[in-house]
C-alpha positions as a printed Julia matrix, in Angstrom:
251×3 Matrix{Float64}:
  29.66   16.16   15.54
  29.39   12.54   16.55
  29.92    9.58   14.18
  26.3     8.55   14.34
  24.95   12.34   13.47
  27.69   11.95   10.38
  26.45    9.31    9.65
  22.49   10.17    9.06
  23.95   13.6     7.67
  25.48   11.45    5.06
  22.36    9.7     4.58
  19.8    12.25    4.54
  22.23   14.17    1.69
  22.14   10.96   -0.19
  18.93   10.56   -0.04
  17.93   14.09   -0.96
  20.63   13.7    -3.92
  18.89   10.68   -5.11
  15.48   12.38   -5.32
  16.71   15.29   -7.47
  18.46   12.55   -9.8
  15.35   10.51   -9.73
  13.05   13.11  -10.56
  15.02   15.15  -12.69
  15.16   11.71  -15.08
  11.49   11.38  -14.54
  10.58   15.29  -15.77
  12.98   14.97  -18.69
  11.92   11.79  -19.92
   8.1    12.57  -19.99
   9.17   16.28  -21.29
  11.03   13.74  -24.31
   8.85   11.08  -24.91
   5.04   12.77  -24.29
   3.59   14.95  -26.65
   1.29   17.28  -25.35
   0.49   19.27  -28.68
  -0.88   16.04  -30.12
  -4.07   16.57  -27.62
  -5.01   20.1   -29.18
  -3.81   18.57  -33.13
  -6.14   15.76  -32.89
  -9.22   18.17  -31.85
 -11.83   18.82  -35.03
 -10.9    21.3   -36.11
  -7.48   21.64  -34.65
  -7.13   25.27  -33.05
  -4.93   27.69  -34.73
  -0.76   26.97  -34.13
  -0.59   30.22  -32.01
  -3.5    29.32  -29.62
  -1.84   26.2   -28.97
   1.52   27.21  -28.34
   0.35   30.37  -25.9
  -1.92   27.49  -24.66
   1.18   25.19  -23.81
   3.64   27.79  -23.33
   1.25   28.69  -19.82
   1.72   25.16  -18.61
   5.49   24.93  -19.18
   4.8    22.32  -22.18
   5.58   24.23  -25.23
   7.86   21.29  -27.1
   9.42   24.23  -29.41
  10.97   25.9   -26.46
  14.61   24.33  -25.49
  14.36   20.91  -23.23
  16.48   22.84  -20.7
  14.83   26.1   -20.86
  12.06   24.15  -19.61
  13.36   21.93  -17.44
  15.38   25.16  -15.25
  11.39   26.59  -15.19
  10.13   23.45  -13.6
  13.12   22.95  -11.37
  12.43   26.58  -10.08
   9.2    26.25   -9.53
   9.52   22.64   -7.53
  12.52   24.33   -5.36
   9.82   26.99   -4.54
   6.76   23.88   -3.87
   5.03   24.75   -6.93
   5.12   21.36   -9.38
   3.2    23.01  -11.9
   0.34   21.81  -13.79
  -1.41   19.29  -15.89
  -1.62   19.53  -19.58
  -5.49   20.02  -18.31
  -4.75   22.76  -16.06
  -5.32   20.77  -12.96
  -2.47   21.94  -10.32
  -0.48   18.93  -10.05
  -0.14   19.91   -6.13
  -3.63   19.43   -5.59
  -3.77   16.4    -7.41
  -0.76   14.98   -5.2
  -2.09   15.93   -1.98
  -4.94   13.84   -3.09
  -3.59   10.81   -4.27
  -1.04   10.87   -1.09
  -4.0    10.84    1.3
  -6.4     7.73   -0.66
  -2.51    6.18   -0.51
  -1.67    7.05    3.36
  -5.6     5.71    4.1
  -5.01    2.66    2.17
  -1.49    2.19    3.78
  -2.35    2.39    7.31
  -5.36   -0.1     6.76
  -3.57   -2.4     5.21
  -0.78   -2.29    8.21
  -3.49   -2.6    10.89
  -5.44   -5.3     9.39
  -2.64   -7.04    8.15
  -0.38   -7.06   11.04
  -3.3    -7.68   13.47
  -4.65  -10.32   11.27
  -1.18  -11.87   10.63
  -0.45  -11.89   14.28
  -3.75  -13.6    15.24
  -3.28  -16.89   12.06
   0.03  -17.05   13.46
  -0.7   -17.45   17.32
  -3.37  -20.03   16.16
  -1.29  -21.92   14.01
   1.8   -21.86   16.54
  -0.75  -23.61   18.96
  -2.03  -26.46   17.02
   1.72  -27.28   15.66
   1.52  -29.75   12.89
  -2.1   -29.81   12.95
  -4.81  -29.26    9.17
  -5.37  -25.81   10.6
  -0.62  -25.27   10.41
  -0.48  -26.83    7.69
  -3.66  -24.65    5.82
  -2.11  -21.54    7.12
   1.38  -22.26    5.91
   0.41  -23.31    2.77
  -1.6   -20.05    2.53
   1.18  -17.87    4.05
   3.44  -19.4     1.54
   1.48  -18.71   -1.8
   0.67  -15.14   -0.56
   4.07  -14.35   -0.12
   5.02  -15.99   -3.57
   2.62  -14.25   -5.68
   3.48  -10.23   -6.2
   0.92   -7.78   -5.29
  -0.74   -6.87   -8.37
  -1.55  -10.53   -9.38
  -3.39  -10.54   -6.38
  -4.86   -6.92   -6.9
  -6.35   -8.28  -10.18
  -7.28  -11.81   -8.68
  -9.75   -9.78   -6.25
 -10.54   -7.71   -8.65
 -11.81  -10.6   -10.5
 -13.49  -12.25   -8.24
 -15.32   -8.96   -6.78
 -16.68   -8.47  -10.69
 -17.89  -12.67  -10.65
 -19.7   -11.89   -7.01
 -21.28   -8.82   -8.33
 -22.47  -10.65  -11.44
 -23.58  -13.58   -9.49
 -25.81  -11.83   -6.84
 -27.0    -9.26   -9.44
 -25.81   -6.12   -6.93
 -22.91   -3.73   -7.36
 -21.42   -4.76   -4.05
 -17.66   -4.22   -4.81
 -16.16   -1.56   -6.77
 -13.29   -2.11   -8.05
 -11.66    1.33   -9.68
 -11.6     4.61   -8.12
 -12.53    5.75   -4.69
 -15.88    7.89   -4.55
 -18.56    7.34   -7.33
 -18.49   10.06   -9.63
 -21.41   12.56   -9.5
 -22.98   10.32   -6.49
 -24.65   12.54   -3.92
 -25.24   10.54   -1.27
 -24.32   12.05    2.11
 -23.97   10.91    5.51
 -24.0     7.19    5.74
 -24.26    6.65    1.96
 -21.21    8.65    1.2
 -19.05    6.37    4.32
 -20.85    2.98    2.31
 -19.8     3.99   -0.8
 -15.99    4.84    0.37
 -16.19    1.46    1.87
 -17.17   -0.19   -1.3
 -14.1     1.54   -3.07
 -11.69    0.5     0.13
 -12.08   -3.25    0.28
 -10.11   -4.72   -2.37
  -7.33   -2.38   -2.43
  -7.02   -2.42    1.53
  -7.02   -6.56    1.09
  -4.77   -6.75   -1.46
  -2.3    -4.39    0.89
  -3.22   -6.65    3.97
  -3.05   -9.96    2.65
   0.63  -10.32    2.51
   1.39   -8.22    5.53
  -0.98  -11.06    7.01
   1.0   -13.81    5.69
   4.59  -12.31    6.53
   3.45  -11.89    9.93
   1.95  -15.04   10.17
   5.0   -16.78   10.0
   6.68  -14.67   12.26
   4.65  -15.05   15.1
   4.11  -18.92   14.57
   8.36  -18.85   14.66
   7.95  -17.38   17.88
   5.27  -19.6    19.43
   7.5   -22.31   18.29
  10.52  -20.83   19.8
   8.64  -20.15   23.13
   7.3   -23.67   23.34
  10.2   -25.17   23.19
  11.7   -23.49   25.41
  13.56  -24.6    28.54
  11.0   -22.98   31.36
   8.05  -23.74   29.4
   8.97  -27.77   29.76
   9.76  -27.02   33.42
   6.27  -25.27   34.03
   4.68  -28.88   31.94
   6.73  -31.0    33.67
   6.1   -29.68   36.81
   2.17  -29.31   36.01
   2.01  -32.47   34.86
   3.23  -34.01   38.25
   1.89  -31.82   40.79
  -1.7   -32.71   40.5
  -1.25  -36.29   41.71
   1.32  -35.3    44.0
  -0.84  -32.7    45.82
  -4.12  -35.06   45.64
  -1.84  -37.58   48.12
  -0.74  -34.94   50.42
  -4.54  -33.74   50.57
  -5.79  -37.38   50.82
  -3.24  -38.26   53.41
  -3.67  -35.24   55.6
  -7.02  -36.18   55.42
């Protein structure tokens, strides 16, 4: 086995062990701190204790069962691809699949829009170095890079709420993905998804655009100061008059 293959194998094993440790700690912490029994005891009237025990045992949430036994049940299910169910009976696999799909859509849109906007802004800023557009782009990029993404998301959410209030129209949605219970169909459903995707996509795209704009501006500045660019400019600035004089002499 080559050195590169051994290195990749060690990295893969290390990540696998880290995933097992982190997921196990998350399960043990949740099983220790959370109290699903309280959801039943808070009902009026509360169900009988044996009914509550049966409902919790069905989803491996019974706190009267030894924690190690519950952990082994959960781990054996995870090893076979069954992540169990939530306290209200929904399959965790389906819920994770839905959330992963939403996250992939947001990450893909944010990456594409952020990289494209960043390259364009960086090229524009690098082409107008030391001008007011360059200064404006630099200040904006530094501010966006310095602010955490969660703060940017909250600022966008507050701005959207203000805009909706000013316009008197629910233009942008600040929570969820589709509107619950809305049967729009066709273009209406697409527009509803877009209204929900605008804010989180911007929250992911703005930091990437700021970073890419700095990279692109640095590349533009480095290329503009290269020897072949200075040589081309020198030849271009003097070639015109010489050619003009040559043509005139020939005429």
